[in-house]
C-alpha distance (Angstrom), angle and dihedral (degrees) to the residues before:
residue distance angle dihedral
Q1 . . .
V2 3.81 . .
R3 3.77 115.1 .
L4 3.80 130.4 176.3
K5 3.81 122.9 -166.3
E6 3.80 124.1 -175.7
S7 3.75 125.9 -154.0
G8 3.82 138.5 164.6
G9 3.81 99.8 70.2
G10 3.78 121.2 135.6
S11 3.76 146.9 123.8
V12 3.78 121.6 -59.0
Q13 3.72 138.1 163.1
A14 3.82 121.2 -107.3
G15 3.82 109.5 -80.0
G16 3.82 92.0 30.9
S17 3.78 128.9 117.8
L18 3.76 137.9 -126.5
R19 3.80 134.2 -178.7
L20 3.79 117.6 -147.1
S21 3.75 121.0 -160.3
C22 3.81 129.9 -163.5
L23 3.82 115.1 -159.1
L24 3.72 114.1 -154.3
T25 3.78 130.4 -155.4
G26 3.75 125.1 -175.6
Y27 3.80 90.0 15.3
R28 3.80 131.3 75.1
V29 3.81 111.0 -127.1
S30 3.74 97.4 -133.4
R31 3.83 96.9 41.3
N32 3.77 100.3 94.1
C33 3.81 143.2 -5.9
M34 3.77 114.0 -50.4
G35 3.78 131.9 -178.8
W36 3.78 150.1 178.9
I37 3.78 119.4 -124.3
R38 3.81 130.2 179.8
Q39 3.75 135.9 -161.0
A40 3.75 123.3 -161.3
P41 3.82 121.2 -160.5
G42 3.78 110.8 -76.8
K43 3.76 92.9 7.0
E44 3.74 137.4 100.4
R45 3.79 123.3 -103.6
E46 3.77 112.6 -91.4
G47 3.77 129.1 -161.2
L48 3.84 110.1 -124.3
A49 3.75 106.7 176.8
A50 3.79 139.2 -7.8
I51 3.82 136.0 -167.7
D52 3.74 126.9 -165.9
S53 3.84 131.6 -150.3
D54 3.80 90.4 -88.4
G55 3.80 91.6 54.8
R56 3.76 95.9 -109.0
T57 3.73 112.6 148.6
K58 3.84 137.7 -152.3
Y59 3.81 128.7 -166.6
R60 3.73 137.1 -168.2
D61 3.77 110.8 -116.4
S62 3.77 94.0 -116.6
V63 3.85 92.3 62.3
K64 3.79 100.9 30.6
G65 3.79 109.3 126.0
R66 3.76 92.6 16.3
F67 3.84 104.6 59.9
T68 3.76 126.7 50.5
I69 3.80 125.8 -166.8
S70 3.79 120.7 -157.1
H71 3.82 145.9 157.6
D72 3.83 124.8 -118.1
N73 3.78 98.1 -160.6
A74 3.84 94.1 -179.0
K75 3.80 91.1 57.0
N76 3.82 95.1 31.2
V77 3.73 89.5 -128.1
L78 3.85 133.0 137.8
Q79 3.75 112.6 -144.4
L80 3.83 139.0 -163.2
Q81 3.74 117.6 -161.4
M82 3.82 109.8 -161.1
I83 3.86 124.0 -169.1
S84 3.74 135.1 171.2
L85 3.79 89.7 27.9
K86 3.82 119.0 -161.8
S87 3.77 131.3 -157.3
E88 3.75 89.0 -109.2
D89 3.84 89.0 63.1
T90 3.89 87.1 71.4
A91 3.78 105.9 121.6
T92 3.79 145.9 103.7
Y93 3.78 108.2 -79.0
Y94 3.80 122.2 -149.0
C95 3.76 134.2 -172.9
A96 3.74 119.3 -144.6
A97 3.80 141.0 179.1
E98 3.78 137.8 -150.4
E99 3.79 131.3 -148.6
R100 3.83 89.4 -127.4
R101 3.78 126.7 87.3
L102 3.73 96.7 -139.5
C103 3.75 124.4 48.8
S104 3.75 117.5 -108.9
R105 3.74 119.4 -97.6
D106 3.79 87.1 -116.4
W107 3.76 91.2 47.6
T108 3.83 93.5 163.5
D109 3.78 90.6 66.8
T110 3.81 101.7 103.5
G111 3.83 90.6 -160.4
N112 3.85 88.0 76.5
Y113 3.81 92.3 74.3
D114 3.79 121.4 96.3
Y115 3.83 99.6 -170.8
W116 3.79 132.4 37.9
G117 3.76 139.5 -172.9
Q118 3.79 123.5 -134.1
G119 3.79 94.9 -106.6
T120 3.73 138.4 -116.2
Q121 3.81 126.6 -125.3
V122 3.82 121.8 -119.8
T123 3.83 117.0 -172.3
V124 3.80 120.0 -174.2
S125 3.80 117.1 -169.3
S126 3.77 123.0 -159.6
Protein backbone atom coordinates (compact mmCIF):
# COMPACT_ATOMS: atom_id res chain seq x y z
CA GLN A 1 0.00 0.00 0.00
CA VAL A 2 1.37 3.40 -0.99
CA ARG A 3 1.43 6.00 1.74
CA LEU A 4 2.75 9.56 1.76
CA LYS A 5 3.15 11.56 4.95
CA GLU A 6 4.24 15.19 5.03
CA SER A 7 6.03 16.92 7.88
CA GLY A 8 7.97 20.10 8.51
CA GLY A 9 5.20 22.66 8.27
CA GLY A 10 4.81 25.44 10.81
CA SER A 11 4.62 29.16 11.36
CA VAL A 12 7.39 31.50 10.25
CA GLN A 13 7.84 35.17 9.61
CA ALA A 14 8.13 36.56 6.10
CA GLY A 15 11.64 36.06 4.80
CA GLY A 16 12.10 32.87 6.78
CA SER A 17 12.69 29.31 5.64
CA LEU A 18 11.13 25.89 6.07
CA ARG A 19 11.93 22.44 4.76
CA LEU A 20 9.06 20.09 4.12
CA SER A 21 9.54 16.34 3.97
CA CYS A 22 7.34 13.62 2.56
CA LEU A 23 8.04 10.14 3.85
CA LEU A 24 6.99 7.37 1.50
CA THR A 25 6.10 3.78 2.20
CA GLY A 26 5.28 1.23 -0.46
CA TYR A 27 6.78 3.53 -3.09
CA ARG A 28 10.36 4.36 -4.00
CA VAL A 29 10.87 8.10 -4.02
CA SER A 30 12.79 8.27 -7.30
CA ARG A 31 10.65 5.74 -9.18
CA ASN A 32 8.22 8.11 -10.84
CA CYS A 33 7.17 11.75 -11.10
CA MET A 34 6.48 13.37 -7.74
CA GLY A 35 5.40 16.84 -6.81
CA TRP A 36 4.46 19.38 -4.18
CA ILE A 37 1.08 21.07 -4.36
CA ARG A 38 -0.50 23.66 -2.10
CA GLN A 39 -3.96 24.93 -1.40
CA ALA A 40 -4.71 28.23 0.28
CA PRO A 41 -8.09 28.92 1.89
CA GLY A 42 -10.70 29.69 -0.72
CA LYS A 43 -8.35 28.88 -3.60
CA GLU A 44 -7.77 25.93 -5.89
CA ARG A 45 -4.88 23.54 -5.48
CA GLU A 46 -1.81 24.58 -7.45
CA GLY A 47 1.20 22.57 -8.47
CA LEU A 48 4.40 24.17 -7.19
CA ALA A 49 7.21 21.85 -8.16
CA ALA A 50 7.73 18.45 -9.71
CA ILE A 51 10.63 16.05 -10.13
CA ASP A 52 10.77 13.02 -12.37
CA SER A 53 12.66 9.74 -12.06
CA ASP A 54 15.66 11.26 -13.84
CA GLY A 55 15.85 14.10 -11.34
CA ARG A 56 14.64 16.77 -13.72
CA THR A 57 12.71 19.50 -11.96
CA LYS A 58 9.99 21.97 -12.83
CA TYR A 59 8.75 24.98 -10.85
CA ARG A 60 5.85 27.35 -10.90
CA ASP A 61 7.05 30.87 -11.68
CA SER A 62 5.88 32.23 -8.32
CA VAL A 63 8.24 29.91 -6.42
CA LYS A 64 11.14 29.62 -8.88
CA GLY A 65 14.39 30.56 -7.20
CA ARG A 66 12.87 30.25 -3.73
CA PHE A 67 11.74 26.61 -3.56
CA THR A 68 13.82 23.51 -4.32
CA ILE A 69 12.41 20.01 -4.75
CA SER A 70 14.67 17.02 -4.25
CA HIS A 71 14.84 13.28 -3.54
CA ASP A 72 16.58 11.79 -0.52
CA ASN A 73 16.94 8.23 -1.75
CA ALA A 74 18.61 6.97 1.42
CA LYS A 75 15.64 8.02 3.54
CA ASN A 76 13.04 7.51 0.78
CA VAL A 77 11.87 11.06 1.32
CA LEU A 78 10.74 13.83 -1.03
CA GLN A 79 11.77 17.26 0.19
CA LEU A 80 10.85 20.87 -0.50
CA GLN A 81 13.26 23.50 0.71
CA MET A 82 11.56 26.89 0.92
CA ILE A 83 13.39 30.18 1.46
CA SER A 84 12.38 33.84 1.35
CA LEU A 85 8.86 32.89 2.34
CA LYS A 86 6.07 35.37 1.74
CA SER A 87 2.66 35.77 3.33
CA GLU A 88 1.09 34.54 0.09
CA ASP A 89 2.86 31.21 0.58
CA THR A 90 0.49 30.47 3.46
CA ALA A 91 -1.36 27.26 2.56
CA THR A 92 -1.67 23.56 3.20
CA TYR A 93 1.13 21.78 1.36
CA TYR A 94 0.74 18.29 -0.08
CA CYS A 95 3.14 15.86 -1.63
CA ALA A 96 1.85 13.62 -4.40
CA ALA A 97 3.09 10.88 -6.71
CA GLU A 98 2.26 9.63 -10.17
CA GLU A 99 2.42 6.17 -11.72
CA ARG A 100 4.50 7.58 -14.61
CA ARG A 101 8.28 7.98 -14.69
CA LEU A 102 8.27 11.33 -16.42
CA CYS A 103 6.14 14.23 -15.32
CA SER A 104 3.28 15.18 -17.58
CA ARG A 105 3.76 18.03 -20.03
CA ASP A 106 1.06 19.90 -18.11
CA TRP A 107 2.76 19.08 -14.83
CA THR A 108 0.84 21.77 -12.92
CA ASP A 109 -2.39 19.83 -13.44
CA THR A 110 -2.90 18.30 -10.00
CA GLY A 111 -5.28 15.73 -11.52
CA ASN A 112 -2.23 13.86 -12.86
CA TYR A 113 -1.28 12.55 -9.43
CA ASP A 114 -2.32 9.09 -8.27
CA TYR A 115 -1.30 9.23 -4.61
CA TRP A 116 -1.53 12.05 -2.07
CA GLY A 117 -0.42 12.81 1.45
CA GLN A 118 -2.69 14.37 4.05
CA GLY A 119 -0.98 17.77 3.96
CA THR A 120 0.99 19.98 6.30
CA GLN A 121 0.14 23.59 7.17
CA VAL A 122 2.53 26.45 6.41
CA THR A 123 1.72 29.87 7.81
CA VAL A 124 3.84 32.90 6.93
CA SER A 125 3.22 36.09 8.88
CA SER A 126 4.24 39.51 7.59
